[in-house]
N, C-alpha and C positions, 0 to 999 in steps of 0.2 A: 524497404525503407520508405518511410513517411519522412518527409522535412515539411512542417508547417509551424503554427505558433506553439504548439503544444509538443510536437514530436520532433524535436532538435538531434537527438543521438538515437544509435541504431539500438535496437531490444538490449544486445549483448552490453554493450557500452552504459546503457541506462541502467542495466540489473547490477553492474558492478557499483555504480554510482549508489543506488540503494543501497546495498550492502554495507558500503564503507562509510555511509554517512548514519549517524544515528537516527533512530526514526523520532520525532516529536514525543515528547512522554504522553501527552493529551492535545488535542487539538483544543485550540482555542473556542471553538463553537461549543464544544464539550465545557471545558473548564468554567463558561459563563454561565452555566445552567447548574453546576455542581455550587451547591451553598457552603460544603466548607472544604478545607484541604483533603486530597484522598491520600489515603496508605499507601506506604512506598511498595507496596505488594499490588496494589491497583494499578499503580503508574507502570509496573515493571509490566504487568500483563498487557495495557494498552499499548506500550511499544512494541510487544511483540505481535499484536494483533496489527497494527499499522505497517511493520516489516512483509508480515505474511500476506497482508492484501496486496502490498505494493509489489511483492514477487509474483503471485496469483496474476493479478491485472497483466505483469510483463510476458509471461508464460504465455498468455492466451493469444499474444499478438501474431499476425499474419496467419492465423489460420481462417480467415475471411469472416465476416460477421463483425458485431462490436465486441472488440476486446474486453473490456471492462464486464460486459454480461456475460461473456464465456469465462472470462477469469472467477466471476462469482459461481458462477455453475459447478465448476471445478473447484473451488474451495469448500462447496458445499458437500461433494461428493468424498472428498478426502475427510472429513470430519467425522 
Protein backbone atom coordinates (compact mmCIF):
# COMPACT_ATOMS: atom_id res chain seq x y z
CA UNK A 1 0.00 0.00 0.00
CA UNK A 2 1.04 3.55 -0.67
CA UNK A 3 0.09 6.35 1.67
CA UNK A 4 1.04 9.84 0.58
CA UNK A 5 -0.71 12.97 -0.65
CA UNK A 6 -1.95 11.21 -3.79
CA UNK A 7 -2.44 7.62 -2.57
CA UNK A 8 -4.72 7.67 0.46
CA UNK A 9 -6.69 4.48 -0.38
CA UNK A 10 -5.81 0.89 -1.16
CA UNK A 11 -6.08 -0.01 -4.85
CA UNK A 12 -9.32 -1.96 -4.40
CA UNK A 13 -10.99 0.86 -2.45
CA UNK A 14 -9.81 3.42 -5.01
CA UNK A 15 -11.15 1.35 -7.91
CA UNK A 16 -14.55 1.08 -6.22
CA UNK A 17 -14.64 4.86 -5.79
CA UNK A 18 -13.79 5.30 -9.48
CA UNK A 19 -16.52 2.93 -10.64
CA UNK A 20 -19.19 4.36 -8.31
CA UNK A 21 -18.52 8.00 -9.11
CA UNK A 22 -19.48 9.11 -12.61
CA UNK A 23 -16.50 10.24 -14.64
CA UNK A 24 -16.46 13.92 -15.54
CA UNK A 25 -17.92 14.40 -19.00
CA UNK A 26 -15.01 16.40 -20.36
CA UNK A 27 -12.00 17.71 -18.41
CA UNK A 28 -12.02 21.49 -17.89
CA UNK A 29 -8.71 21.82 -19.77
CA UNK A 30 -10.34 20.28 -22.85
CA UNK A 31 -13.58 22.27 -22.52
CA UNK A 32 -11.55 25.49 -22.64
CA UNK A 33 -10.11 24.49 -26.04
CA UNK A 34 -13.44 23.45 -27.59
CA UNK A 35 -15.07 26.47 -29.27
CA UNK A 36 -18.65 25.13 -29.17
CA UNK A 37 -20.66 22.70 -27.07
CA UNK A 38 -19.91 19.03 -27.67
CA UNK A 39 -22.67 16.75 -28.95
CA UNK A 40 -24.10 14.29 -26.43
CA UNK A 41 -22.40 11.29 -28.07
CA UNK A 42 -18.98 12.97 -27.80
CA UNK A 43 -19.59 13.70 -24.11
CA UNK A 44 -20.58 10.06 -23.49
CA UNK A 45 -17.47 8.83 -25.31
CA UNK A 46 -15.24 11.17 -23.27
CA UNK A 47 -16.78 9.84 -20.05
CA UNK A 48 -16.06 6.25 -21.07
CA UNK A 49 -12.46 7.12 -21.97
CA UNK A 50 -11.89 8.79 -18.59
CA UNK A 51 -13.33 5.75 -16.76
CA UNK A 52 -11.21 3.28 -18.77
CA UNK A 53 -8.07 5.38 -18.20
CA UNK A 54 -8.71 5.38 -14.44
CA UNK A 55 -9.24 1.61 -14.40
CA UNK A 56 -6.06 0.86 -16.38
CA UNK A 57 -4.18 3.24 -14.07
CA UNK A 58 -5.37 1.26 -11.03
CA UNK A 59 -4.80 -2.15 -12.59
CA UNK A 60 -1.10 -1.35 -13.06
CA UNK A 61 -0.47 -0.48 -9.39
CA UNK A 62 1.76 -2.76 -7.36
CA UNK A 63 3.65 -4.23 -10.32
CA UNK A 64 6.80 -2.19 -9.84
CA UNK A 65 7.56 0.89 -11.86
CA UNK A 66 5.38 3.87 -12.67
CA UNK A 67 1.78 2.64 -12.64
CA UNK A 68 0.71 5.51 -14.93
CA UNK A 69 3.13 4.36 -17.62
CA UNK A 70 2.38 0.65 -17.08
CA UNK A 71 -1.36 1.35 -17.28
CA UNK A 72 -0.88 3.21 -20.56
CA UNK A 73 0.99 0.21 -22.01
CA UNK A 74 -1.80 -2.13 -20.88
CA UNK A 75 -4.44 0.16 -22.42
CA UNK A 76 -2.58 0.20 -25.76
CA UNK A 77 -2.29 -3.59 -25.76
CA UNK A 78 -6.01 -4.04 -25.10
CA UNK A 79 -7.08 -1.73 -27.93
